[in-house]
N, C-alpha and C positions, 0 to 999 in steps of 0.2 A: 203231418204237421212238422215243420222244421224245428220249431223250438219245443223243448221238452221241459215241462214243469218240474218233474222229478229227475234228479241226476241218474244217468245210467249206472248199472252195477259195476261196469269196468272203469268208471271215471275216478281218478285219484283226486280227492277233494283237498288234500294238503298242498299248500303253495310253498314250494321249496325256496322261493326267493324272499319270503318273509324273514327278516333278521332275527337271530337268536341273541339274547343277552344273558350273561352269566355273572352271578355275584356269590362269592364265598361267604356263607353265613356264619359258619363255625368250624371248629376242628375238634377231633376227639382222638386221644392217644390210647392205643391198645397196648398189648404186651411188647410187641416188637416194631410197631410202625404207627404212623399217624394218618388218619383219614380226614378228608376235607369235605364238608357238606356244602353243596353248591346249589343255589336256586337258579334255575334256567327258565327264561320267559320267551315266548314266541310273540313277536309284535308288541303292541302297546297295552294289551289287556293283561292286567295282573292276574286275572282268573285263569289265563292260559299259561300256567307255569307249573313246574314240578321240581322235585329235588333229586339230585344224583350224588353219589358218594364216590370220591376218587382219591387214590393214593398218589404220592409223588411219582412212583414208578409208572402209573398210568399217564401222567403228564409227560414223563420222559419218553415213553413209548410213542405217544402222539408226536412229540417234537422230533424224534428220529424219523418218523414217517414223513413229516413235513420238510425234512432237509432237502428233498428233491427240488423244492422251490428256490434253494440257495439264498433264502432270506435269513438275516440274522435276527432270530427271535429271542426275546428276553426271558428265557427260562432260568430260574435260579439254579446255581450249581449244586452238585451232589455233595453230601457230607456224611462220612461214615461214622465218625466219633462225635458224640454230643448232639446228635440229631433229634433227641427226645427232650431236650431242654425247652422250657417254656418260652424263653426269650427267642431262641432260634426258630421255634415253630411259628411264633407271631411274625417274625421277620420274613420267614419263608412264605407265609400266607399272603403277605403284601406282594411279594414277588410273583406268586402264582396268579394273583388277581390282575396284576399288570400284564401278565402273559395272556390271560383270558381276554382282557380288553383289546389287545393287539389282534388276536386271531378272529375275534368276532366283529371287528370294525374294518378289517382288510377285505375289500370287495371280492377278491378271488378266493382267498382262504376261507372266508365265512360261508361260501357256497359249495365248498368241496365236500366230498363224501366222508373224508377222514374226520373233519371237524364236526359234521352233522352226527356221525355215529358216536363220537365222544360225548356230545352234549345231549343227544336225543336218541338213545339206543332203542327205545320202543318203536319209533317210526322208521329207523334206518338200519335195522338188523338184517334185512334181506340181502341176499347175494344177487344183485341186479344183472350181473354178467351171465350167471347161470340161467336166470329167467329169460334173458334175451336169446341165449343159445337154444333154449327149448322152443321158443317161438320161431326162430329162424329154421331150426331143424324141421318143424312141422311145415313150414313154407316150402322147403326144398323137396318134401315128399310130393307136392303137387307141381313143383317146377324143377324137374331134375336137370335142366340145362345149366343151372348155376352151381357154383362150388366155392366154398370158403377157403381162402388162402391163409389168412391169419386174423385174429382179433386185433383191432387198433385200440389198445387199452388206454382209457382215460384221455383221449385226444380232445375231448370236448369238456365243457364245464357242467353240463347237466348230469345229475345223478341217475335219472331214469331214462337216459338215452345212451345207447351203446352203438359202437361202430365196428364194422368188419371189412377187411379187404377181400374183394370178390374177383372171380373170373368166370368167363363163359367157357364151357368145356371144349367147344369147337373153335374158340379163339383164345388160346392160353396166354398169349402175350398181352392182351388188353386187360387193364386193371380197372375195376369199378369199386365203389364204396357203398356199402349197405349201412343204413342207419335204422335202428329200431327204437321206438319210444312208447311209453305208456301215454294214455290219454290224460290230459291235465285238468285243473279246476275250471278253466274257461272253455270247456267243451260244451257247447249248447246246441250243436246240430244233432238231429236224430241220427241213428246208426245208418239208416238208408241214405240220407243226404250226405253224411260224412263219407261213406264209401264211394258215392258217386263223385263228390267233389275231389277226393284224393286221386281217384283214377283220372279225373279230368286234367290234373296237373301235367301229366306227360304230353298233353296236346298243346300246352302253352309254348308259344314261340315268340321270343323277344331278344334283341341283340344284347340286352343287359340282364337277362335272367339265365341262370345256369340250367342247362337241359337236364330233365329227369328221364331216366331210361324206363323205370318201372315204379309203380306205387300202388299199394293196397292197404286196406284197413279193416279191422273187425270191431267187435263191441268193446274191446279193452285196450287195443294198441294199434300201431301202424308201422309199416315197413316201406322204406323208400330206397331205390338204387339209382345212383348217378355216377358218371365217370369220375375217376380219381385223378387229381391233378398233382403232379410231382412238385410244381411250383408252390402249391399251397394257397393260402388265403392272403388277403391284404394285410391282416395282422401278422402273418408270417414274414411278409416283406418288411413291415415296419420294425419288427423285433429281431430280424435276421435269424429266424427260427426254422427248425426242420419240421415239416408237417406231421410226421408220424410220432413225434415226441409227446409226452404227456402235457396236458394243459398247464399244470403248475410249473413244470420245468421250462416251458417255452415263454411264458408271459409274466410270471411273478416278479422276476428280478433280472431284466435284460442287461447284458454285459455292456452294451453301447446304446446310448439314447440319442437318436438322431431322426429328425423328421424327414419327410419326402421333399423333393424339389418342387418349386412353385408350380411348374407346368403340370407335374403329376397331380398335385393337389387340385388344380383347376379342372383337369380332364376327368379324374376319377370322381370328383365331387359333382360335376355336371352329369356324368353318366348315371350316378346313383340317384340324383334328383329326377332325372328323366324317367327312370323305371318306377320310382315312387309315385310320380304324377300319373303314370299309366295305370298303376294298380288302384289309385284313388278314384280315377275316372271310371274304372271297371266295377267299382264298389267291392273290391276284394280287400279284406282286412289284412294288414301285415303286422306292424308293431314289433318287429324283431331285428331291427337294423343294428349291427355292430360290426367291427372290422373283421371278426372271425366268421361272419356270415356273408362275406364278399369274396368271391373266388376270382383269382387273376387268370386271364387268358390272353397272354401277350400284353398289349397296352390297354386291354379292355377289362373293366370291372363287371362282374356278373353276380347277381343277387342269389343267395342260397336260402334254403329252408322256408319256402313259401307255405309248406304244410303245417308249420308250427301253430299258426293262428287257428287253423281248422281243427287241430288236435287239442286246442285249449291249453297250450303250454305257456307259462308266464315268461315275460321278457327278461333279458339279461340285465337291463337297467331299471327294472321295476322298483327296486328299493330307492332309486333316486327320484323318478318322476311321481311316485306315489306321495311324495312330500309336498307337492305343489298342486293346489286345487284347480289352477288354470289349465293344467295339462290333463284334460278329461275326455279327449277323443283319441282314437287310434291315429288319425291324421296328425294331431298334436304330438302324440308319442313318437311318431316317425320323425318329425322335425326335431324334437328334443334329442333323440338318438343320433340324428345326423350331426347335431352340435358336438356330441361326444366323439363321433367318428372324425369330424373335421379337426378337432383339437388334437386327436391322436396322430392324424396324418401330419399336422403342422409341427408338433413338438416331440413326437416319437414316444409319448407316454400319455396315460389318461390324466385328466385333471385331478388335483389333490382333493378338492372339495367342490361341491355343487351347492349353491351358485358360485361362480368364479368372480372374485373381486377385481383382480387385475390380471392382465395377460403379458407374458414375456414378449420380447421382440419377435416379430414374425417376418417371413419373407416379403410380405406385402401388407399395407395398411388395410387393403380390402379384405384380407383374411380376418384380421382383428374385428373389422366392422361386422362381418357375418357372425363371428363368435359372440360378440357383444349383443347382437340381436336375439341370440338363442339362450346363452348360458349365464347371463348376468342376473342379479336379483331383480332389477327393473323389468327384464324380459319375463321372468317368472310371474311377476305380479300383474304386469300390464298386457301380457300376451305376446306370443312369438309370431314371426311371419309365416305365411303359408308356403308350401312347396313352390307354387307358381311365383310368389313374390321373391323367393330365394333365387329362382332361375333368372330373374330380371336384374339381380344385383350385379355390380361391375365385375366381381370375381368370376362369375360363371357366364355372363351374357355374351362375351366375345369368344367363347370356346366353340370351335367348329367340330361337329360330329361327322365322321367319315363313313360310319356304318350305315348301309342302305337297306338292311334287312327290315322287312315290314312286320310289325308286331301282330300277333294273332293269339287271341284268347277268348273263345266264345263260351259265355256262361249263360245257360238257359234262364228264362225269366223266373221260373219257379225256384231254381237254386239261388238266384239273385235275392229273392225275397227271404229265403232261409238265411243267407249270408248277412243280410241287413239286420234281421232279428238277432242273429248270433252276435253281431258287432254291437248292437245296442245292449245286450246282456253283459258283454265283456266290459263295456264302458260303465255300465251301472255298478258292477262289482268294484271297479276301480274307484268310482266316485264315493261309494260307501266306505271303502278303505281309507280314502283321503280324508273323509269327514271324521272318522275315528282318530286318525293321526292328528288332525287339526285340533280336535277337542282335547286330546291328551297333551299336545304341545302348549295350549293355552293354560291348562291346569298346572302343568309342570312349571311354566313361566311364572304363574301367580304364586305357587308354593316357593319357588326359588327367590322371588322378589320379597315375599313375606319373611323368608328365613335369612335374607342377606344381612351382613353386618351393618350396612348403612340404614336399612329399614329397622333393625333392632335398636340402633342409636336413636332414630326418630321416635320410636315407640317409648323408649326410656325417657326422652326429653318431654314428650307429651304427658307421660304418667307423672313425671316430677312436677310439671306445671300444674296438672290437675290436683296433685296432692297439696301443693303450695296454696292453690286457690281455695280448696276446701278448708285447709288449716287457717287461712286468712279470714275466711268468712265465719268460721266457728269462733275464732279469736275475737273478731269484732262483736259477734253476738254476745260472747262472754263479757267483754269489756263494757258493752252497753248495759248489761244487767248489773254489773259491778258498779257502774256510775250511778244508775238509778238508786241502787241500794245505799250508796254513800250519801247521796243528796237527801234521801228521805230520813236517814239516820242522823243527819247533822242539823236538823231543825228547819230546813228550808220548807216553805209552804208551797202547796200546789196551787195552780190557778183556780179562781173561783168558778164554780159551775152554775151558781144561781145567786141572786142578790139576797135571798132570805137565808142562805146557809153561810155563816161566817167561817173564817178560817179557824180550825181547831188549834188549841195551844200545842206548842211543840215541846217535846221532851228529849233531852240528849240521849237518854238510854233507851228510847223507844225502839220498837221493832221496825224493820224496814217496811212492813206491811201496815199501813195506817188503819186505825180503828174505825168502826162505822160511825158516821156523824150522828149527833143527837137529834131528836125530833125538833122540828121548827117551833120556836117560842111564840106566845100570843101577845107579849108586851108591845108598847109602841115601837115605832121604827128606831133602829139603832142609829146612833150618831156616826158621823164619818170616822173611819179608822184613823188611828193615831198616825202622825207623820213619821213616827219611829218604826212603823212596819217596814221590815226589810224589803228591798226591791224583789220583784219576781225573778226567779231563776231563769237563766237562759234556756231556750228550748233544747230538747234532747238532740244531740248531734246526729246528723244524717248518717245512715249506715255506710254510705259510700265515702265519708270523710276519712282523712288519713288516720290510720291506727296509731301512728306515732304521736300525732298531735293530741289525740284523746288520752293516751297513756301519760303524756307529759302533763296535761292539765290535772289528771288524777293525782299524779305524784307530787305536784307543786301545791296541791290544795292544803291550806292551813286553817284549822278549825278556830284558832284564836283570833283570827282577823274578822270573824263575824261580829256584828254589833248586837248588844243585848237589846231585847225588846220587852215592852210592857204590854200585857194584854188586858184589856178591860172586858171583863166578862159580864155581859148584860143578860145572860140567859136565865139567871136566878130570878124568881118572882119577887116583886116589891110589895111590902105590907105598909100601908100608910097609917 
């Protein structure tokens, strides 16, 4: 069975492309130095975090190691006297936090072994060069015709992939490059299918695929040998770099930023799209396109590292396309990565942010048209063009390909099924990661909105209005009670409830609560009430009436203006 439910023992489950973030939580002063307590988090899950303790000297050591990049990094300066003062430590902590923010957001620095070891020593304490040498030495025991010339230290960006310059003993002038890599988290082929697929790579023949001389794999790693090119990769051409230099030195801070000529952009772009289309039609997953994976052979671009998807290695641009849920297939990943490559060929540098809001002037409007269809926010939301659609666009449709070599890459049916299953598993892991990132982004956006100054002002205004409303309603209720109390205490009679119950006499000093009425009398009907009976009081004001008007009427009330009344009491019995 091609797909394995349980990960093999040799498979590295840790994805090195998942970004690390670092936040200094506190500092503690010891006898002669200060330590900074840093919370490091992998990805968006707060559960996947840990604490590390670093001194300023540790930051300084890291910064010295990163000087090979020639970047100007914002490490706070040293201070020999007064470096234990509280104000100075607080200021230095802010500077160190800014330094951490820079190295964890820079795409190349954040993926380099130096930064990973600084922030995550538990997972990156192994000497990968030594491990690679051990595996290569074991390989040479069974293949004595090969010989190592020198290790090519740090020429690539991957931590778990190492390179060596090779030669064949009976052909000492010919140089080859050996690459060794651990199996990655996206390795879903069985060991048997993996070994067969890797060996099959040397039989692949295509004008735009770089030839593999030898390839083999075991249960934990793989080894590939291919010719070494002195001209280097397409990235070396763009950055005017030497192929054997370390990755940080070559690409972090180029001395001169200059894009390629329009004809080069058109030709190289067309060649790369042709080979992507070929692989898609064969059902062979790729997903690892970037300018350092494109070898130059004269005026021809040739794709490198076809083995990466078989070994389960994560993509160079994974931290970018994992942010967008529409890019959920390896074909879509290839198109997105092609957008990065085209931008780099055009402007001589990678884009500052993804998605790209606006593009600088380009050699042709057709270049911008292709870039807009891939890298803009609208493209990320609504979907990008397919490789076939890109080939039909004006930038590439009129390019004439002169290479007549016939492509050949025969994949057995059983292996095709295994590759299809592996591809589906790779896409499933990507989709799950995108879902987590999307949920985290929504939660962060809601929290940010809730904590924004504008939202705080709105909540204060609403709370003030609510407080005023409740105070207004309680005030009206209190005024209404006060008004009723005043009316009953001033001698005003209440409306009659029955013809047989006359109005009780009023007393100026009576309580606001009227006494119970006497029992109904038995004498003859009472005569009509005197004309001097005061008029009925106006009905109780509605609760919704103006509080000001109510208070005004209460304040202007004068007891002396009331007319005196005479009450004829007929309730006493008559004796004739």
